[in-house]
C-alpha positions in Angstrom: -55.2 -37.1 -26.2 -58.0 -34.2 -26.3 -61.7 -35.4 -25.6 -62.1 -33.8 -29.2 -59.8 -36.1 -30.4 -60.5 -39.4 -28.9 -63.6 -41.2 -30.2 -63.2 -44.1 -27.6 -63.3 -41.6 -24.8 -67.1 -41.8 -24.0 -67.3 -45.8 -24.0 -64.1 -46.2 -21.6 -65.8 -43.5 -19.1 -69.6 -44.3 -19.3 -69.3 -48.3 -20.2 -69.9 -49.8 -16.7 -73.0 -47.6 -16.3 -74.3 -47.5 -19.8 -76.9 -49.9 -19.1 -78.1 -48.7 -15.9 -81.6 -47.3 -14.7 -83.0 -44.3 -16.6 -81.9 -45.3 -20.0 -84.4 -44.9 -22.7 -86.4 -48.4 -23.6 -85.4 -49.2 -26.9 -88.4 -51.4 -28.2 -90.1 -48.6 -30.1 -86.6 -48.1 -32.1 -86.3 -51.7 -32.7 -89.9 -52.2 -33.9 -89.0 -49.1 -36.1 -86.0 -50.1 -37.6 -87.0 -53.5 -38.2 -90.0 -52.2 -40.3 -87.4 -50.3 -42.5 -84.5 -53.2 -42.6 -86.3 -55.3 -45.6 -84.7 -58.3 -44.2 -81.1 -56.9 -43.8 -78.1 -56.8 -43.7 -78.2 -53.8 -40.9 -75.5 -51.8 -39.5 -75.6 -50.1 -36.5 -73.0 -47.2 -35.9 -71.9 -46.7 -32.2 -73.4 -50.1 -31.5 -72.4 -49.9 -27.8 -73.6 -52.6 -25.5 -76.1 -53.8 -28.0 -79.3 -52.4 -26.3 -80.6 -52.0 -29.9 -78.9 -54.4 -32.0 -79.1 -57.5 -29.9 -83.3 -57.4 -30.3 -83.0 -56.8 -34.2 -80.8 -59.7 -34.2 -83.0 -61.8 -32.2 -85.9 -60.9 -35.0 -83.7 -62.8 -37.1 -81.8 -60.0 -38.8 -78.2 -59.9 -39.7 -76.5 -57.2 -37.7 -73.1 -55.6 -37.6 -71.5 -53.0 -35.8 -68.9 -49.9 -35.4 -68.0 -49.1 -32.1 -65.0 -46.9 -31.0 -64.8 -48.4 -27.4 -63.7 -52.3 -26.9 -64.7 -51.5 -23.3 -68.7 -51.4 -24.9 -68.3 -54.2 -27.1 -67.1 -56.3 -24.0 -70.5 -55.8 -22.5 -72.2 -56.8 -25.6 -70.4 -59.9 -26.0 -71.3 -60.8 -22.6 -75.1 -60.6 -23.1 -76.9 -63.6 -25.0 -76.3 -63.3 -28.8 -73.4 -60.9 -28.4 -70.9 -62.9 -29.8 -72.6 -63.4 -32.8 -72.5 -59.9 -34.0 -69.4 -58.7 -36.1 -68.1 -55.6 -34.8 -65.5 -53.3 -36.5 -63.6 -51.6 -33.6 -62.9 -47.7 -35.0 -64.2 -44.6 -35.4 -67.8 -44.6 -36.8 -67.2 -41.6 -39.1 -65.2 -43.8 -41.1 -67.7 -46.6 -41.4 -65.0 -49.2 -41.3 -67.1 -51.9 -43.2 -68.1 -52.8 -46.7 -71.8 -53.2 -47.0 -73.8 -53.1 -48.6 -76.7 -52.7 -46.0 -80.2 -52.2 -46.3 -80.1 -50.3 -43.2 -77.8 -48.3 -41.5 -78.9 -46.4 -38.5 -77.2 -44.1 -35.5 -79.6 -43.6 -32.1 -79.3 -42.0 -28.9 -78.0 -38.5 -30.3 -74.9 -40.4 -31.1 -74.0 -38.4 -34.3 -73.6 -35.2 -31.8 -70.7 -37.3 -30.4 -68.3 -36.3 -33.4 -67.2 -33.3 -32.0 -66.9 -31.3 -35.6 -68.8 -30.7 -38.5 -66.3 -31.9 -40.9 -66.5 -35.4 -39.5 -70.1 -35.6 -39.1 -70.4 -34.7 -43.2 -68.0 -37.3 -43.8 -69.7 -39.8 -41.4 -72.8 -39.0 -44.0 -70.6 -39.5 -47.0 -69.4 -42.8 -45.7 -72.7 -44.4 -44.7 -73.9 -43.1 -48.6 -71.0 -45.4 -49.8 -72.0 -48.4 -47.9 -75.8 -48.4 -48.5 -77.8 -51.2 -50.7 -79.8 -49.2 -53.6 -82.7 -48.3 -51.9 -81.2 -48.4 -48.4 -81.9 -46.3 -45.7 -80.0 -44.1 -42.9 -82.0 -43.4 -39.9 -80.8 -41.0 -37.4 -82.1 -40.1 -33.9 -81.2 -36.9 -32.4 -82.4 -34.1 -30.0 -83.3 -30.4 -31.5 -81.1 -27.9 -29.9 -83.2 -25.4 -27.9 -81.2 -22.2 -27.6 -82.5 -21.8 -24.1 -80.5 -24.4 -23.0 -77.4 -22.7 -23.6 -78.1 -19.1 -23.3 -75.4 -18.9 -20.9 -71.5 -20.0 -22.0 -71.3 -22.1 -18.6 -73.4 -24.0 -16.7 -73.3 -25.9 -13.1 -75.9 -28.3 -12.2 -76.2 -30.4 -8.8 -76.7 -34.0 -10.2 -76.9 -35.8 -6.7 -76.0 -35.1 -2.9 -75.8 -38.0 -0.5 -74.3 -38.4 3.1 -70.9 -40.1 1.2 -70.7 -37.9 -2.1 -71.9 -35.1 -4.0 -72.0 -35.2 -7.8 -72.2 -31.9 -10.3 -72.1 -31.7 -14.1 -70.6 -28.6 -15.5 -71.2 -27.2 -19.1 -69.1 -25.1 -20.9 -70.6 -23.9 -24.6 -69.2 -22.9 -27.7 -72.0 -21.5 -29.4 -70.3 -20.6 -32.5 -69.0 -23.9 -33.1 -72.1 -25.6 -31.7 -69.9 -27.4 -29.4 -69.9 -28.1 -25.5 -67.8 -29.8 -23.1 -69.1 -31.4 -20.0 -67.7 -32.7 -16.9 -69.4 -34.7 -14.4 -67.7 -34.5 -11.3 -67.9 -37.1 -8.0 -66.3 -36.2 -4.6 -66.4 -38.8 -2.4 -64.4 -40.2 0.3 -61.5 -41.7 -2.2 -61.2 -38.2 -3.9 -62.5 -36.5 -7.0 -63.8 -38.4 -10.0 -63.9 -37.0 -13.9 -66.2 -38.0 -16.4 -65.8 -35.9 -19.6 -68.1 -35.9 -22.6 -68.0 -33.6 -25.7 -71.0 -33.0 -28.5 -71.0 -30.9 -31.8 -75.0 -30.3 -32.0 -76.9 -29.4 -34.7 -80.4 -28.9 -36.2 -82.5 -30.7 -38.3 -81.9 -28.7 -41.3 -78.1 -28.6 -40.7 -78.0 -32.5 -41.3 -80.2 -32.2 -44.0 -77.3 -30.3 -45.9 -75.1 -32.7 -44.9 -76.9 -35.5 -46.3 -77.7 -33.8 -49.5 -74.2 -33.4 -50.2 -73.5 -37.2 -49.7 -76.4 -37.8 -52.0 -78.7 -38.5 -49.7 -82.3 -37.0 -49.2 -84.7 -36.6 -46.5 -87.4 -39.2 -47.4 -89.3 -39.2 -43.9 -89.1 -37.2 -40.3 -91.0 -38.0 -37.1 -90.9 -36.7 -33.6 -90.4 -40.0 -32.1 -90.3 -43.6 -32.9 -93.8 -44.0 -32.8 -93.9 -41.8 -36.0 -95.9 -38.8 -34.4 -95.6 -36.1 -36.5 -92.5 -33.7 -36.5 -93.6 -30.1 -35.9 -92.0 -26.5 -34.8 -92.4 -27.8 -30.9 -90.8 -31.3 -31.3 -87.8 -31.8 -29.2 -86.5 -34.6 -31.0 -86.3 -36.0 -34.1 -86.0 -39.7 -36.3 -84.9 -38.6 -39.6 -85.0 -41.0 -42.7 -82.5 -40.5 -45.4 -82.2 -42.6 -49.0 -80.1 -41.9 -52.0 -81.2 -38.8 -53.9 
């Protein structure tokens, strides 16, 4: 199966390392989302290992999740409180839950893991279908910088030790706004591959998908601390509500 057709591949490849060092601190995101939840219930798409969902649940909110990777969910289940969060195993674009939810959120650029525009648009439509009246859909994503993909191919050295070398190779399809990335590690045991793909989009393109789903942009910030979003912002937190 192609990486572009397998929503659970990321989780199977990265679950063991997903909570490792270097990941963003979810505390600011949890504060922001808790302030919008209005008592819940809350749905996290691509709940992963529960880095955001578990702290929200610890505040007394009812949290549910959708996750394509059973491996990710198993890691959440092993954490305190992880057994109490219902998770539907499936593609987040389908939003295979009933709701209604006061808050639905999708963090860590994960919308872009839906690797074609139709599936991203379908995600917006399906979220709109499970939002309670007045509910919010919150997305965190980076703002694409064309300078990052000014060439169709890139090779980066990620790590070099006495025992191994890790390189990361990107190939871009700028017309489709897609890239495929391969992280390759060479060591004494052989060659290890961790593929990944994304379909990135700009904030205004997300606004169009939201509008087509009956949602409208209510707030946009540069980060979880509500710093103003402007032309120099590298990331955005966007809050959509029913139009």
